[in-house]
N, C-alpha and C positions, 0 to 999 in steps of 0.2 A: 268387628274390631279392626281398625286400620293399622298400618305399620307403626305410626307414632304412638298410638294407644298401647299397642302390644309391647313396644319398647319401654314405655313408662311402667307398665305392669311388671315386666321382667326386672327393671331397675329397682322397683320397690321390694320385690321378692328378694333380690340380692342384698339390699340394704337390711332387710329384716333378718335374713340368714346370717349376715355378718354381725349384726347386733346380738343375736342369740348366741353365736359363738363366743363373742366377748363376754357376755353374761355367764355362760357356762365356765369359761376359763377362769375368770376372776372369782366367781363364787366357789369353784373347786379349790382354788388357791387358798381362799379363806377357810374352807372346811379342813383342808390339810393342815394349815398353820394353827388354827384355833380349836378345831374340833367342831362337829356338827352342832352340838348343843350350845356352844359358846358363840356361834355365828348367827346373828340375827339378820332378818331381812333388811332392817335399817342399815346395818353395817355393809351389807352387799350393795344396797342402793347408793350409799355414800361413796363407796369405793368406785362404783361405776359412774359417779357424777350424775345420777338421775334421781328423781323423786321415788319414794316407795310406791306411790300409786302407779307410776309408769312401769316400775319393775313388775307389779302385779298384772300388767297388761300381757306380759310374756309368760307368766306362770301364776297359777291360782293360789299357791301356798308354798311354804318351804319344802314340804314333802314332795310336791309336784315338781319343784325345781330340782331336787335331788334325783328324782326319777328321770327327768329329762337329761340331766348331766350324765347319769349312769348309762342310759340308753344310747346317748350320743357317743360316749366314750367306747362302748362296746361295738357299735355299728362302724365307727370310723377307724378304730385302732385295733380292736380285738378280733372281730369277725373276719377281717381279711387274713389274719394268721390262720384261723380255722379253715378257711376256704383253700388257702395255699397248702396246708397239710393234707386236707382231704383229697386234693388232686394227685397226691403221690400214691402210686400203686403199692410200693413196698411198705409194709407196716413199720419196720424199723426206721426207715427214712421219715415216715410220717410223724412218729413220736419225736425223733431227734430234732426235726425241723421245728415242731411245735415248741419243744422245751427251749431251744435256742432263741426263737423269736419272742416267746412269752417272757423269758428271763430278760431279754434286751428291753422289752416294753417296760418291765417293772424296774429296771435300773435307770430308765430315762425319766420316769415319773413316779411319784408317791401316790398317784391317784387311786390305785387299787387298794391301798391301805385303808383309805377312808370309805371308798365305795362299797367294798365287800363287807367291811366291819359294820356299816350303817344300813345294810340292805333290809334289816328287820324294821327300819323306820317306815318303809314303804307300805302303802295299803296292799291288801291281798292281791288285787288284780295286777298292780304294778310289780309286786314281788314275783308273781307267777311268770310274768313276761320276761323279767330280768333273769330269773333262775332258769328259765328254759334255754337261754343262751349259754349260761354257765354250764348247764347240764350237758349241752352238746360237747363241751370240752371233755368231760368225764367219759362220754360215750365214744369219742374218737380214740382216746387213749385205751380205754377198756377193750374196745373192739380190736384195736391193733394188738394188744396183749393176747387176746383170744386167738387171733390168727397166728401169732408167733408161737404160741404154745402148741397149737394143732400141727404146726410144721416142725416142731421139735427144736425151735431156736430160742426158746425161753424156758427157764425152770418152772416147774409146776407149783405156782403159788396162786392164791385166789386173785382173779383179775381185778376185782374192785380194790383190793389192798394195793396192788401194784399201781393202778391208775391214780388213786389218791396220793400215794407216796411220791410219785414222780411229778404230778401236777403241783403238789404241795411244796416240793423242793424249789420249783421255779417261782412259785408265788411268794414264799416266805422271805425272799430276798428284800422285799419292801420293808421288812422290820429290822434288817441289820446292814444293808448295803450303805456304804459311804457315798452319798450323792455328790460330794465335793470332789470325787475322784472318778469322773466319767471315763477316763482312759482305761479303767479296769473293767468296764462293762462287757466288752467283747470277750475278754479273757474268761470272765465269770460265766457268761452264757455258753461259751464253748466247753468249759469245764463241766457244766451240768449236762449238756448234751452228750459229751464224750464219756462221762461217768456212766450214764445210762447205757450207752452202746457197749462199753467195756465190761460192765458188771452183769448185764443180762444176756447180751448176744455177742460174746467176744469173737466168735468166728465170722460175724458179719461186720464187725467194727470198722476194719480198714476199707472195705468196699463201700459202706455207707458214708464214711467220712469223705472218701474221695468223690463220691457222687454229690455230696452236699457242697464241696468246694467248687465243683464244676458248674453249679447252678448260677 
């Protein structure tokens, strides 16, 4: 393949990637606005200004489109948060950073409200792939709690209870946050992270908060 052909192939790949991103974005907006059941492939195609046959070139079904959207959202917006948290050696900092960034993600987009709620629509293989990524979240927080308990920095409660409680607090903002007031997003995310630090590890709170601000 010569340089010109290589350039043409890359150009087509970029165009295809951009088109997919547009499809995911507009389809997700419709799912959030109307609900999954009330959003048809015809509606999505019309919003995109393409034929339904052309839409099916990019996804084999509405279930497949939901799967692609969910996976794309996790890989591009959620997994980087997990990786950043996992890179921190201190378990308290790990959890605080995750809660802060996850809450910020949920205040910037209603996406998780529909993606998590509709995950049962996916076929078994797709469900397993998506849930493996979400389970990584639980494991990060659970393992951090285990480390903190072993070092005497957290009260002795079941790790799974603590993990679900704190992840749930950051997740449930999608059901009550006022998306018309984005200026409150930073304050809310900080409140969730700091509440975790103050209630479970008060002796480490100031140190961890200072470390987070220095990042």
